[in-house]
N, CA, C, O and the ligand as a Tripos MOL2 file, in Angstrom:
@<TRIPOS>MOLECULE
protein
  297   295    75     0     0
PROTEIN
NO_CHARGES

@<TRIPOS>ATOM
      1 N         -18.3380  199.2310   76.9460 N.3       1 MET1
      2 CA        -17.7410  200.5740   76.7870 C.3       1 MET1
      3 C         -18.8250  201.5590   76.3610 C.2       1 MET1
      4 O         -19.5030  201.3480   75.3550 O.2       1 MET1
      5 N         -18.9800  202.6060   77.1080 N.am      2 PRO2
      6 CA        -20.0440  203.5650   76.7740 C.3       2 PRO2
      7 C         -19.7740  204.3170   75.4810 C.2       2 PRO2
      8 O         -18.6320  204.5050   75.0620 O.2       2 PRO2
      9 N         -20.8500  204.7280   74.8780 N.am      3 VAL3
     10 CA        -20.7640  205.5110   73.6480 C.3       3 VAL3
     11 C         -21.2070  206.9370   73.9500 C.2       3 VAL3
     12 O         -22.2680  207.1670   74.5290 O.2       3 VAL3
     13 N         -20.3900  207.8660   73.5530 N.am      4 TYR4
     14 CA        -20.7120  209.2720   73.7610 C.3       4 TYR4
     15 C         -21.0860  209.8960   72.4230 C.2       4 TYR4
     16 O         -20.3880  209.7410   71.4210 O.2       4 TYR4
     17 N         -22.1820  210.5880   72.4410 N.am      5 GLU5
     18 CA        -22.6520  211.1930   71.1980 C.3       5 GLU5
     19 C         -22.3500  212.6800   71.2010 C.2       5 GLU5
     20 O         -22.5280  213.3820   72.1960 O.2       5 GLU5
     21 N         -21.8910  213.1210   70.0560 N.am      6 TYR6
     22 CA        -21.5630  214.5350   69.9070 C.3       6 TYR6
     23 C         -22.1800  215.0780   68.6310 C.2       6 TYR6
     24 O         -22.4660  214.3350   67.6920 O.2       6 TYR6
     25 N         -22.3750  216.3720   68.6160 N.am      7 ARG7
     26 CA        -22.8270  217.0170   67.3970 C.3       7 ARG7
     27 C         -21.8400  218.1140   67.0360 C.2       7 ARG7
     28 O         -21.4640  218.9440   67.8630 O.2       7 ARG7
     29 N         -21.4370  218.0900   65.7820 N.am      8 CYS8
     30 CA        -20.4850  219.0790   65.3070 C.3       8 CYS8
     31 C         -21.1310  220.4570   65.2800 C.2       8 CYS8
     32 O         -22.2540  220.6190   64.8020 O.2       8 CYS8
     33 N         -20.4240  221.4270   65.7870 N.am      9 ARG9
     34 CA        -20.9690  222.7850   65.8160 C.3       9 ARG9
     35 C         -20.8210  223.4760   64.4720 C.2       9 ARG9
     36 O         -21.4680  224.4890   64.2090 O.2       9 ARG9
     37 N         -19.9810  222.9320   63.6430 N.am     10 LYS10
     38 CA        -19.7710  223.5710   62.3410 C.3      10 LYS10
     39 C         -20.7570  223.0610   61.3050 C.2      10 LYS10
     40 O         -21.4310  223.8440   60.6370 O.2      10 LYS10
     41 N         -20.8350  221.7420   61.1760 N.am     11 CYS11
     42 CA        -21.6760  221.1900   60.1050 C.3      11 CYS11
     43 C         -22.9190  220.4960   60.6330 C.2      11 CYS11
     44 O         -23.7970  220.1190   59.8570 O.2      11 CYS11
     45 N         -23.0020  220.3230   61.9460 N.am     12 GLY12
     46 CA        -24.2040  219.7370   62.5120 C.3      12 GLY12
     47 C         -24.2350  218.2200   62.4710 C.2      12 GLY12
     48 O         -25.2230  217.6010   62.8640 O.2      12 GLY12
     49 N         -23.1660  217.6290   62.0000 N.am     13 LYS13
     50 CA        -23.0820  216.1710   61.9340 C.3      13 LYS13
     51 C         -23.0740  215.5830   63.3430 C.2      13 LYS13
     52 O         -22.3570  216.0550   64.2250 O.2      13 LYS13
     53 N         -23.8850  214.5450   63.5340 N.am     14 GLU14
     54 CA        -23.8660  213.8470   64.8150 C.3      14 GLU14
     55 C         -23.0380  212.5840   64.6870 C.2      14 GLU14
     56 O         -23.1730  211.8320   63.7210 O.2      14 GLU14
     57 N         -22.1890  212.3590   65.6590 N.am     15 TYR15
     58 CA        -21.3400  211.1770   65.5950 C.3      15 TYR15
     59 C         -21.1040  210.6270   66.9870 C.2      15 TYR15
     60 O         -21.3130  211.3090   67.9900 O.2      15 TYR15
     61 N         -20.6700  209.3950   67.0260 N.am     16 GLU16
     62 CA        -20.4770  208.7060   68.2960 C.3      16 GLU16
     63 C         -19.0090  208.4320   68.5360 C.2      16 GLU16
     64 O         -18.2420  208.1630   67.6120 O.2      16 GLU16
     65 N         -18.6430  208.5070   69.7890 N.am     17 ILE17
     66 CA        -17.2710  208.1770   70.1650 C.3      17 ILE17
     67 C         -17.3250  207.1570   71.2900 C.2      17 ILE17
     68 O         -17.9750  207.3700   72.3140 O.2      17 ILE17
     69 N         -16.6370  206.0560   71.0830 N.am     18 ARG18
     70 CA        -16.5630  205.0390   72.1270 C.3      18 ARG18
     71 C         -15.3130  205.2790   72.9620 C.2      18 ARG18
     72 O         -14.2070  205.4010   72.4360 O.2      18 ARG18
     73 N         -15.5110  205.3430   74.2430 N.am     19 ALA19
     74 CA        -14.3760  205.5570   75.1160 C.3      19 ALA19
     75 C         -14.7080  205.0140   76.4970 C.2      19 ALA19
     76 O         -15.8730  204.9560   76.8930 O.2      19 ALA19
     77 N         -13.6940  204.6280   77.2050 N.am     20 SER20
     78 CA        -13.9210  204.1630   78.5610 C.3      20 SER20
     79 C         -14.1830  205.3640   79.4620 C.2      20 SER20
     80 O         -13.9510  206.5120   79.0820 O.2      20 SER20
     81 N         -14.6680  205.0740   80.6510 N.am     21 MET21
     82 CA        -14.9730  206.1540   81.5850 C.3      21 MET21
     83 C         -13.7150  206.9680   81.9080 C.2      21 MET21
     84 O         -13.7690  208.1900   82.0490 O.2      21 MET21
     85 N         -12.5910  206.2680   82.0200 N.am     22 SER22
     86 CA        -11.3560  206.9750   82.3670 C.3      22 SER22
     87 C         -10.8890  207.8430   81.2050 C.2      22 SER22
     88 O         -10.3670  208.9400   81.3990 O.2      22 SER22
     89 N         -11.0840  207.3320   79.9980 N.am     23 GLU23
     90 CA        -10.7270  208.1370   78.8300 C.3      23 GLU23
     91 C         -11.5880  209.3950   78.7700 C.2      23 GLU23
     92 O         -11.1150  210.4930   78.4750 O.2      23 GLU23
     93 N         -12.8690  209.1900   79.0620 N.am     24 TYR24
     94 CA        -13.7980  210.3170   79.0290 C.3      24 TYR24
     95 C         -13.4320  211.3320   80.1090 C.2      24 TYR24
     96 O         -13.5010  212.5410   79.8900 O.2      24 TYR24
     97 N         -13.0450  210.8240   81.2720 N.am     25 ALA25
     98 CA        -12.6960  211.7130   82.3790 C.3      25 ALA25
     99 C         -11.4550  212.5460   82.0480 C.2      25 ALA25
    100 O         -11.3320  213.7000   82.4600 O.2      25 ALA25
    101 N         -10.5500  211.9390   81.3020 N.am     26 LYS26
    102 CA         -9.3340  212.6680   80.9260 C.3      26 LYS26
    103 C          -9.6260  213.7250   79.8780 C.2      26 LYS26
    104 O          -8.8760  214.6870   79.7150 O.2      26 LYS26
    105 N         -10.7100  213.5330   79.1820 N.am     27 GLY27
    106 CA        -11.0710  214.4890   78.1530 C.3      27 GLY27
    107 C         -10.9720  213.8650   76.7790 C.2      27 GLY27
    108 O          -9.8890  213.5300   76.3010 O.2      27 GLY27
    109 N         -12.1190  213.7180   76.1600 N.am     28 LEU28
    110 CA        -12.1250  213.1280   74.8330 C.3      28 LEU28
    111 C         -11.7620  214.1680   73.7910 C.2      28 LEU28
    112 O         -12.1320  215.3380   73.8790 O.2      28 LEU28
    113 N         -11.0300  213.6980   72.8150 N.am     29 LYS29
    114 CA        -10.7720  214.5610   71.6720 C.3      29 LYS29
    115 C         -11.7930  214.2080   70.6110 C.2      29 LYS29
    116 O         -11.7530  213.1320   70.0140 O.2      29 LYS29
    117 N         -12.6880  215.1180   70.3940 N.am     30 THR30
    118 CA        -13.7580  214.8520   69.4400 C.3      30 THR30
    119 C         -13.4320  215.4970   68.1030 C.2      30 THR30
    120 O         -13.1960  216.7010   68.0010 O.2      30 THR30
    121 N         -13.4280  214.6720   67.1120 N.am     31 VAL31
    122 CA        -13.1570  215.1660   65.7640 C.3      31 VAL31
    123 C         -14.3100  214.7570   64.8610 C.2      31 VAL31
    124 O         -14.6340  213.5750   64.7450 O.2      31 VAL31
    125 N         -14.9110  215.7250   64.2380 N.am     32 CYS32
    126 CA        -16.0350  215.4500   63.3560 C.3      32 CYS32
    127 C         -15.5580  214.6440   62.1480 C.2      32 CYS32
    128 O         -14.6120  215.0400   61.4660 O.2      32 CYS32
    129 N         -16.2170  213.5120   61.8860 N.am     33 PRO33
    130 CA        -15.8230  212.6970   60.7300 C.3      33 PRO33
    131 C         -16.1960  213.3690   59.4090 C.2      33 PRO33
    132 O         -15.7140  212.9800   58.3450 O.2      33 PRO33
    133 N         -17.0420  214.3590   59.4890 N.am     34 GLU34
    134 CA        -17.5280  214.9980   58.2800 C.3      34 GLU34
    135 C         -16.5930  216.1280   57.8350 C.2      34 GLU34
    136 O         -16.1750  216.1920   56.6790 O.2      34 GLU34
    137 N         -16.2770  217.0140   58.7830 N.am     35 CYS35
    138 CA        -15.4980  218.1900   58.3890 C.3      35 CYS35
    139 C         -14.1930  218.3060   59.1700 C.2      35 CYS35
    140 O         -13.3810  219.1890   58.8940 O.2      35 CYS35
    141 N         -13.9870  217.4170   60.1440 N.am     36 GLY36
    142 CA        -12.7330  217.4230   60.8770 C.3      36 GLY36
    143 C         -12.6560  218.4590   61.9840 C.2      36 GLY36
    144 O         -11.6010  218.6590   62.5860 O.2      36 GLY36
    145 N         -13.7670  219.1120   62.2480 N.am     37 SER37
    146 CA        -13.7590  220.1280   63.2870 C.3      37 SER37
    147 C         -13.7360  219.4930   64.6720 C.2      37 SER37
    148 O         -14.3080  218.4230   64.8780 O.2      37 SER37
    149 N         -13.0850  220.1400   65.6040 N.am     38 GLU38
    150 CA        -13.0890  219.6600   66.9770 C.3      38 GLU38
    151 C         -14.0910  220.4270   67.8240 C.2      38 GLU38
    152 O         -14.1850  220.2300   69.0350 O.2      38 GLU38
    153 N         -14.8340  221.3010   67.1700 N.am     39 GLU39
    154 CA        -15.8680  222.0550   67.8770 C.3      39 GLU39
    155 C         -17.1210  221.1980   67.9410 C.2      39 GLU39
    156 O         -17.8160  221.0210   66.9410 O.2      39 GLU39
    157 N         -17.4000  220.6730   69.1160 N.am     40 SER40
    158 CA        -18.5490  219.7920   69.2130 C.3      40 SER40
    159 C         -19.2570  220.0180   70.5370 C.2      40 SER40
    160 O         -18.7000  220.5780   71.4810 O.2      40 SER40
    161 N         -20.5000  219.5660   70.5730 N.am     41 GLU41
    162 CA        -21.2340  219.6010   71.8270 C.3      41 GLU41
    163 C         -21.7830  218.2300   72.1080 C.2      41 GLU41
    164 O         -22.0800  217.4620   71.1930 O.2      41 GLU41
    165 N         -21.9140  217.9310   73.3670 N.am     42 ARG42
    166 CA        -22.3700  216.6210   73.7820 C.3      42 ARG42
    167 C         -23.8570  216.4860   73.4820 C.2      42 ARG42
    168 O         -24.6380  217.4150   73.6910 O.2      42 ARG42
    169 N         -24.2250  215.3230   72.9940 N.am     43 VAL43
    170 CA        -25.6300  215.0220   72.7590 C.3      43 VAL43
    171 C         -26.0460  213.9140   73.7090 C.2      43 VAL43
    172 O         -25.4300  212.8480   73.7440 O.2      43 VAL43
    173 N         -27.0770  214.1660   74.4670 N.am     44 ILE44
    174 CA        -27.5930  213.1190   75.3470 C.3      44 ILE44
    175 C         -28.7400  212.4400   74.6180 C.2      44 ILE44
    176 O         -29.8240  213.0040   74.4660 O.2      44 ILE44
    177 N         -28.4880  211.2540   74.1840 N.am     45 SER45
    178 CA        -29.4940  210.5560   73.3860 C.3      45 SER45
    179 C         -30.4590  209.8020   74.2790 C.2      45 SER45
    180 O         -30.1440  209.4450   75.4140 O.2      45 SER45
    181 N         -31.6320  209.5730   73.7410 N.am     46 LEU46
    182 CA        -32.6420  208.8450   74.4890 C.3      46 LEU46
    183 C         -32.1780  207.4270   74.7830 C.2      46 LEU46
    184 O         -32.4420  206.8850   75.8560 O.2      46 LEU46
    185 N         -31.4900  206.8370   73.8270 N.am     47 ALA47
    186 CA        -31.0180  205.4680   73.9990 C.3      47 ALA47
    187 C         -30.0230  205.3840   75.1420 C.2      47 ALA47
    188 O         -30.0150  204.4190   75.9060 O.2      47 ALA47
    189 N         -29.1910  206.3960   75.2500 N.am     48 ALA48
    190 CA        -28.2020  206.3900   76.3150 C.3      48 ALA48
    191 C         -28.8780  206.4940   77.6690 C.2      48 ALA48
    192 O         -28.4450  205.8850   78.6480 O.2      48 ALA48
    193 N         -29.9510  207.2800   77.7080 N.am     49 ILE49
    194 CA        -30.6660  207.4430   78.9730 C.3      49 ILE49
    195 C         -31.3630  206.1440   79.3530 C.2      49 ILE49
    196 O         -31.2860  205.6970   80.4970 O.2      49 ILE49
    197 N         -32.0390  205.5470   78.3870 N.am     50 LEU50
    198 CA        -32.7810  204.3200   78.6730 C.3      50 LEU50
    199 C         -31.8480  203.1750   79.0070 C.2      50 LEU50
    200 O         -32.1440  202.3470   79.8690 O.2      50 LEU50
    201 N         -30.7150  203.1350   78.3180 N.am     51 GLY51
    202 CA        -29.8260  202.0130   78.5060 C.3      51 GLY51
    203 C         -28.9030  202.1690   79.6980 C.2      51 GLY51
    204 O         -28.3590  201.1860   80.1990 O.2      51 GLY51
    205 N         -28.7250  203.3950   80.1530 N.am     52 GLY52
    206 CA        -27.7100  203.6060   81.1690 C.3      52 GLY52
    207 C         -28.2380  204.0720   82.5090 C.2      52 GLY52
    208 O         -27.4640  204.4790   83.3760 O.2      52 GLY52
    209 N         -29.5470  204.0160   82.6880 N.am     53 ALA53
    210 CA        -30.0840  204.4940   83.9440 C.3      53 ALA53
    211 C         -30.6980  203.3570   84.7370 C.2      53 ALA53
    212 O         -31.8490  202.9870   84.5040 O.2      53 ALA53
    213 N         -29.9500  202.8070   85.6590 N.am     54 PRO54
    214 CA        -30.5210  201.7590   86.4960 C.3      54 PRO54
    215 C         -31.6070  202.3290   87.3960 C.2      54 PRO54
    216 O         -31.4600  203.4250   87.9390 O.2      54 PRO54
    217 N         -32.6660  201.6060   87.5490 N.am     55 GLY55
    218 CA        -33.7430  202.0880   88.4010 C.3      55 GLY55
    219 C         -34.6360  203.0910   87.7120 C.2      55 GLY55
    220 O         -35.3750  203.8230   88.3690 O.2      55 GLY55
    221 N         -34.5760  203.1330   86.4010 N.am     56 GLY56
    222 CA        -35.4560  204.0070   85.6600 C.3      56 GLY56
    223 C         -36.8480  203.4240   85.5940 C.2      56 GLY56
    224 O         -37.1510  202.4240   86.2440 O.2      56 GLY56
    225 N         -37.6750  204.0470   84.8150 N.am     57 PRO57
    226 CA        -39.0310  203.5340   84.6690 C.3      57 PRO57
    227 C         -39.0490  202.1180   84.1200 C.2      57 PRO57
    228 O         -38.4860  201.8440   83.0600 O.2      57 PRO57
    229 N         -39.6760  201.2530   84.8250 N.am     58 SER58
    230 CA        -39.7300  199.8660   84.3770 C.3      58 SER58
    231 C         -41.1770  199.4810   84.1330 C.2      58 SER58
    232 O         -41.9910  199.4220   85.0550 O.2      58 SER58
    233 N         -41.4740  199.2250   82.8810 N.am     59 PHE59
    234 CA        -42.8340  198.8430   82.5360 C.3      59 PHE59
    235 C         -42.9380  197.3190   82.4880 C.2      59 PHE59
    236 O         -42.0130  196.6270   82.0620 O.2      59 PHE59
    237 N         -44.0560  196.8320   82.9240 N.am     60 GLY60
    238 CA        -44.2840  195.3960   82.8500 C.3      60 GLY60
    239 C         -43.3980  194.6170   83.7970 C.2      60 GLY60
    240 O         -43.0490  193.4700   83.5170 O.2      60 GLY60
    241 N         -43.0320  195.2150   84.9030 N.am     61 ALA61
    242 CA        -42.1620  194.5290   85.8380 C.3      61 ALA61
    243 C         -42.9750  193.8230   86.9260 C.2      61 ALA61
    244 O         -42.4240  193.3870   87.9360 O.2      61 ALA61
    245 N         -44.2470  193.7180   86.7180 N.am     62 GLY62
    246 CA        -45.0580  192.9900   87.6930 C.3      62 GLY62
    247 C         -45.7590  193.8980   88.6870 C.2      62 GLY62
    248 O         -46.5740  193.4340   89.4850 O.2      62 GLY62
    249 N         -45.4540  195.1710   88.6490 N.am     63 GLY63
    250 CA        -46.1040  196.0910   89.5670 C.3      63 GLY63
    251 C         -47.4840  196.4780   89.0700 C.2      63 GLY63
    252 O         -47.6850  196.6900   87.8740 O.2      63 GLY63
    253 N         -48.4190  196.5690   89.9760 N.am     64 CYS64
    254 CA        -49.7770  196.9660   89.5900 C.3      64 CYS64
    255 C         -50.0930  198.2980   90.2370 C.2      64 CYS64
    256 O         -50.0090  198.4450   91.4560 O.2      64 CYS64
    257 N         -50.4540  199.2560   89.4210 N.am     65 GLY65
    258 CA        -50.6910  200.6040   89.9280 C.3      65 GLY65
    259 C         -52.1080  200.8350   90.3870 C.2      65 GLY65
    260 O         -52.3720  201.8710   90.9970 O.2      65 GLY65
    261 N         -53.0270  199.9450   90.1340 N.am     66 GLY66
    262 CA        -54.4050  200.1760   90.5300 C.3      66 GLY66
    263 C         -55.3410  199.1780   89.8790 C.2      66 GLY66
    264 O         -54.9230  198.3350   89.0860 O.2      66 GLY66
    265 N         -56.6090  199.2860   90.2240 N.am     67 PRO67
    266 CA        -57.5960  198.3140   89.7260 C.3      67 PRO67
    267 C         -57.6790  198.2890   88.2040 C.2      67 PRO67
    268 O         -57.9400  197.2460   87.6040 O.2      67 PRO67
    269 N         -57.4580  199.4280   87.5950 N.am     68 SER68
    270 CA        -57.6520  199.4810   86.1470 C.3      68 SER68
    271 C         -56.4200  198.9990   85.4100 C.2      68 SER68
    272 O         -56.4900  198.6950   84.2190 O.2      68 SER68
    273 N         -55.3080  198.9250   86.0900 N.am     69 CYS69
    274 CA        -54.0620  198.6370   85.3800 C.3      69 CYS69
    275 C         -53.9000  197.1880   84.9970 C.2      69 CYS69
    276 O         -53.3950  196.9100   83.9090 O.2      69 CYS69
    277 N         -54.3040  196.2420   85.8380 N.am     70 CYS70
    278 CA        -54.2250  194.8430   85.4290 C.3      70 CYS70
    279 C         -55.5850  194.2290   85.2550 C.2      70 CYS70
    280 O         -55.7550  193.0180   85.3990 O.2      70 CYS70
    281 N         -56.5520  195.0590   84.9470 N.am     71 GLY71
    282 CA        -57.8800  194.5100   84.7010 C.3      71 GLY71
    283 C         -58.4300  193.7960   85.9360 C.2      71 GLY71
    284 O         -58.8520  192.6410   85.8630 O.2      71 GLY71
    285 N         -58.4190  194.4740   87.0290 N.am     72 GLY72
    286 CA        -58.7940  193.8290   88.2880 C.3      72 GLY72
    287 C         -60.2940  193.7120   88.5110 C.2      72 GLY72
    288 O         -60.7870  194.0100   89.5990 O.2      72 GLY72
    289 N         -61.0190  193.2830   87.4880 N.am     73 GLY73
    290 CA        -62.4520  193.0900   87.6740 C.3      73 GLY73
    291 C         -62.7490  191.6950   88.1800 C.2      73 GLY73
    292 O         -62.7020  190.7350   87.4110 O.2      73 GLY73
    293 N         -63.0440  191.5700   89.4190 N.am     74 ASN74
    294 CA        -63.2970  190.2440   89.9790 C.3      74 ASN74
    295 C         -64.6790  189.7210   89.6050 C.2      74 ASN74
    296 O         -65.0480  188.6150   89.9980 O.2      74 ASN74
    297 ZN        -18.4720  218.7710   61.1670 Zn       75 ZN75
@<TRIPOS>BOND
     1     1     2 1
     2     2     3 1
     3     3     4 2
     4     3     5 am
     5     5     6 1
     6     6     7 1
     7     7     8 2
     8     7     9 am
     9     9    10 1
    10    10    11 1
    11    11    12 2
    12    11    13 am
    13    13    14 1
    14    14    15 1
    15    15    16 2
    16    15    17 am
    17    17    18 1
    18    18    19 1
    19    19    20 2
    20    19    21 am
    21    21    22 1
    22    22    23 1
    23    23    24 2
    24    23    25 am
    25    25    26 1
    26    26    27 1
    27    27    28 2
    28    27    29 am
    29    29    30 1
    30    30    31 1
    31    31    32 2
    32    31    33 am
    33    33    34 1
    34    34    35 1
    35    35    36 2
    36    35    37 am
    37    37    38 1
    38    38    39 1
    39    39    40 2
    40    39    41 am
    41    41    42 1
    42    42    43 1
    43    43    44 2
    44    43    45 am
    45    45    46 1
    46    46    47 1
    47    47    48 2
    48    47    49 am
    49    49    50 1
    50    50    51 1
    51    51    52 2
    52    51    53 am
    53    53    54 1
    54    54    55 1
    55    55    56 2
    56    55    57 am
    57    57    58 1
    58    58    59 1
    59    59    60 2
    60    59    61 am
    61    61    62 1
    62    62    63 1
    63    63    64 2
    64    63    65 am
    65    65    66 1
    66    66    67 1
    67    67    68 2
    68    67    69 am
    69    69    70 1
    70    70    71 1
    71    71    72 2
    72    71    73 am
    73    73    74 1
    74    74    75 1
    75    75    76 2
    76    75    77 am
    77    77    78 1
    78    78    79 1
    79    79    80 2
    80    79    81 am
    81    81    82 1
    82    82    83 1
    83    83    84 2
    84    83    85 am
    85    85    86 1
    86    86    87 1
    87    87    88 2
    88    87    89 am
    89    89    90 1
    90    90    91 1
    91    91    92 2
    92    91    93 am
    93    93    94 1
    94    94    95 1
    95    95    96 2
    96    95    97 am
    97    97    98 1
    98    98    99 1
    99    99   100 2
   100    99   101 am
   101   101   102 1
   102   102   103 1
   103   103   104 2
   104   103   105 am
   105   105   106 1
   106   106   107 1
   107   107   108 2
   108   107   109 am
   109   109   110 1
   110   110   111 1
   111   111   112 2
   112   111   113 am
   113   113   114 1
   114   114   115 1
   115   115   116 2
   116   115   117 am
   117   117   118 1
   118   118   119 1
   119   119   120 2
   120   119   121 am
   121   121   122 1
   122   122   123 1
   123   123   124 2
   124   123   125 am
   125   125   126 1
   126   126   127 1
   127   127   128 2
   128   127   129 am
   129   129   130 1
   130   130   131 1
   131   131   132 2
   132   131   133 am
   133   133   134 1
   134   134   135 1
   135   135   136 2
   136   135   137 am
   137   137   138 1
   138   138   139 1
   139   139   140 2
   140   139   141 am
   141   141   142 1
   142   142   143 1
   143   143   144 2
   144   143   145 am
   145   145   146 1
   146   146   147 1
   147   147   148 2
   148   147   149 am
   149   149   150 1
   150   150   151 1
   151   151   152 2
   152   151   153 am
   153   153   154 1
   154   154   155 1
   155   155   156 2
   156   155   157 am
   157   157   158 1
   158   158   159 1
   159   159   160 2
   160   159   161 am
   161   161   162 1
   162   162   163 1
   163   163   164 2
   164   163   165 am
   165   165   166 1
   166   166   167 1
   167   167   168 2
   168   167   169 am
   169   169   170 1
   170   170   171 1
   171   171   172 2
   172   171   173 am
   173   173   174 1
   174   174   175 1
   175   175   176 2
   176   175   177 am
   177   177   178 1
   178   178   179 1
   179   179   180 2
   180   179   181 am
   181   181   182 1
   182   182   183 1
   183   183   184 2
   184   183   185 am
   185   185   186 1
   186   186   187 1
   187   187   188 2
   188   187   189 am
   189   189   190 1
   190   190   191 1
   191   191   192 2
   192   191   193 am
   193   193   194 1
   194   194   195 1
   195   195   196 2
   196   195   197 am
   197   197   198 1
   198   198   199 1
   199   199   200 2
   200   199   201 am
   201   201   202 1
   202   202   203 1
   203   203   204 2
   204   203   205 am
   205   205   206 1
   206   206   207 1
   207   207   208 2
   208   207   209 am
   209   209   210 1
   210   210   211 1
   211   211   212 2
   212   211   213 am
   213   213   214 1
   214   214   215 1
   215   215   216 2
   216   215   217 am
   217   217   218 1
   218   218   219 1
   219   219   220 2
   220   219   221 am
   221   221   222 1
   222   222   223 1
   223   223   224 2
   224   223   225 am
   225   225   226 1
   226   226   227 1
   227   227   228 2
   228   227   229 am
   229   229   230 1
   230   230   231 1
   231   231   232 2
   232   231   233 am
   233   233   234 1
   234   234   235 1
   235   235   236 2
   236   235   237 am
   237   237   238 1
   238   238   239 1
   239   239   240 2
   240   239   241 am
   241   241   242 1
   242   242   243 1
   243   243   244 2
   244   243   245 am
   245   245   246 1
   246   246   247 1
   247   247   248 2
   248   247   249 am
   249   249   250 1
   250   250   251 1
   251   251   252 2
   252   251   253 am
   253   253   254 1
   254   254   255 1
   255   255   256 2
   256   255   257 am
   257   257   258 1
   258   258   259 1
   259   259   260 2
   260   259   261 am
   261   261   262 1
   262   262   263 1
   263   263   264 2
   264   263   265 am
   265   265   266 1
   266   266   267 1
   267   267   268 2
   268   267   269 am
   269   269   270 1
   270   270   271 1
   271   271   272 2
   272   271   273 am
   273   273   274 1
   274   274   275 1
   275   275   276 2
   276   275   277 am
   277   277   278 1
   278   278   279 1
   279   279   280 2
   280   279   281 am
   281   281   282 1
   282   282   283 1
   283   283   284 2
   284   283   285 am
   285   285   286 1
   286   286   287 1
   287   287   288 2
   288   287   289 am
   289   289   290 1
   290   290   291 1
   291   291   292 2
   292   291   293 am
   293   293   294 1
   294   294   295 1
   295   295   296 2
@<TRIPOS>SUBSTRUCTURE
     1 MET1         2 RESIDUE 1 A MET
     2 PRO2         6 RESIDUE 1 A PRO
     3 VAL3        10 RESIDUE 1 A VAL
     4 TYR4        14 RESIDUE 1 A TYR
     5 GLU5        18 RESIDUE 1 A GLU
     6 TYR6        22 RESIDUE 1 A TYR
     7 ARG7        26 RESIDUE 1 A ARG
     8 CYS8        30 RESIDUE 1 A CYS
     9 ARG9        34 RESIDUE 1 A ARG
    10 LYS10       38 RESIDUE 1 A LYS
    11 CYS11       42 RESIDUE 1 A CYS
    12 GLY12       46 RESIDUE 1 A GLY
    13 LYS13       50 RESIDUE 1 A LYS
    14 GLU14       54 RESIDUE 1 A GLU
    15 TYR15       58 RESIDUE 1 A TYR
    16 GLU16       62 RESIDUE 1 A GLU
    17 ILE17       66 RESIDUE 1 A ILE
    18 ARG18       70 RESIDUE 1 A ARG
    19 ALA19       74 RESIDUE 1 A ALA
    20 SER20       78 RESIDUE 1 A SER
    21 MET21       82 RESIDUE 1 A MET
    22 SER22       86 RESIDUE 1 A SER
    23 GLU23       90 RESIDUE 1 A GLU
    24 TYR24       94 RESIDUE 1 A TYR
    25 ALA25       98 RESIDUE 1 A ALA
    26 LYS26      102 RESIDUE 1 A LYS
    27 GLY27      106 RESIDUE 1 A GLY
    28 LEU28      110 RESIDUE 1 A LEU
    29 LYS29      114 RESIDUE 1 A LYS
    30 THR30      118 RESIDUE 1 A THR
    31 VAL31      122 RESIDUE 1 A VAL
    32 CYS32      126 RESIDUE 1 A CYS
    33 PRO33      130 RESIDUE 1 A PRO
    34 GLU34      134 RESIDUE 1 A GLU
    35 CYS35      138 RESIDUE 1 A CYS
    36 GLY36      142 RESIDUE 1 A GLY
    37 SER37      146 RESIDUE 1 A SER
    38 GLU38      150 RESIDUE 1 A GLU
    39 GLU39      154 RESIDUE 1 A GLU
    40 SER40      158 RESIDUE 1 A SER
    41 GLU41      162 RESIDUE 1 A GLU
    42 ARG42      166 RESIDUE 1 A ARG
    43 VAL43      170 RESIDUE 1 A VAL
    44 ILE44      174 RESIDUE 1 A ILE
    45 SER45      178 RESIDUE 1 A SER
    46 LEU46      182 RESIDUE 1 A LEU
    47 ALA47      186 RESIDUE 1 A ALA
    48 ALA48      190 RESIDUE 1 A ALA
    49 ILE49      194 RESIDUE 1 A ILE
    50 LEU50      198 RESIDUE 1 A LEU
    51 GLY51      202 RESIDUE 1 A GLY
    52 GLY52      206 RESIDUE 1 A GLY
    53 ALA53      210 RESIDUE 1 A ALA
    54 PRO54      214 RESIDUE 1 A PRO
    55 GLY55      218 RESIDUE 1 A GLY
    56 GLY56      222 RESIDUE 1 A GLY
    57 PRO57      226 RESIDUE 1 A PRO
    58 SER58      230 RESIDUE 1 A SER
    59 PHE59      234 RESIDUE 1 A PHE
    60 GLY60      238 RESIDUE 1 A GLY
    61 ALA61      242 RESIDUE 1 A ALA
    62 GLY62      246 RESIDUE 1 A GLY
    63 GLY63      250 RESIDUE 1 A GLY
    64 CYS64      254 RESIDUE 1 A CYS
    65 GLY65      258 RESIDUE 1 A GLY
    66 GLY66      262 RESIDUE 1 A GLY
    67 PRO67      266 RESIDUE 1 A PRO
    68 SER68      270 RESIDUE 1 A SER
    69 CYS69      274 RESIDUE 1 A CYS
    70 CYS70      278 RESIDUE 1 A CYS
    71 GLY71      282 RESIDUE 1 A GLY
    72 GLY72      286 RESIDUE 1 A GLY
    73 GLY73      290 RESIDUE 1 A GLY
    74 ASN74      294 RESIDUE 1 A ASN
    75 ZN75       297 GROUP 0 **** ****
């Protein structure tokens, strides 16, 4: 189940909401755990990008970019 991160517009508190894709599509009700405000904005976290992007940058996957990358000194 994906985690959606939000930041409260009133107090600046960042919080996470777990919801299924269908729940998210219907519209999440975001309530700040700190002040109870429903005024929030979506936060795109780095972890969400790294964890949820198939085909993203893959380091150490066996690809060699050039002579200097795997120490190709014969
Ligand atoms: Zn708040």
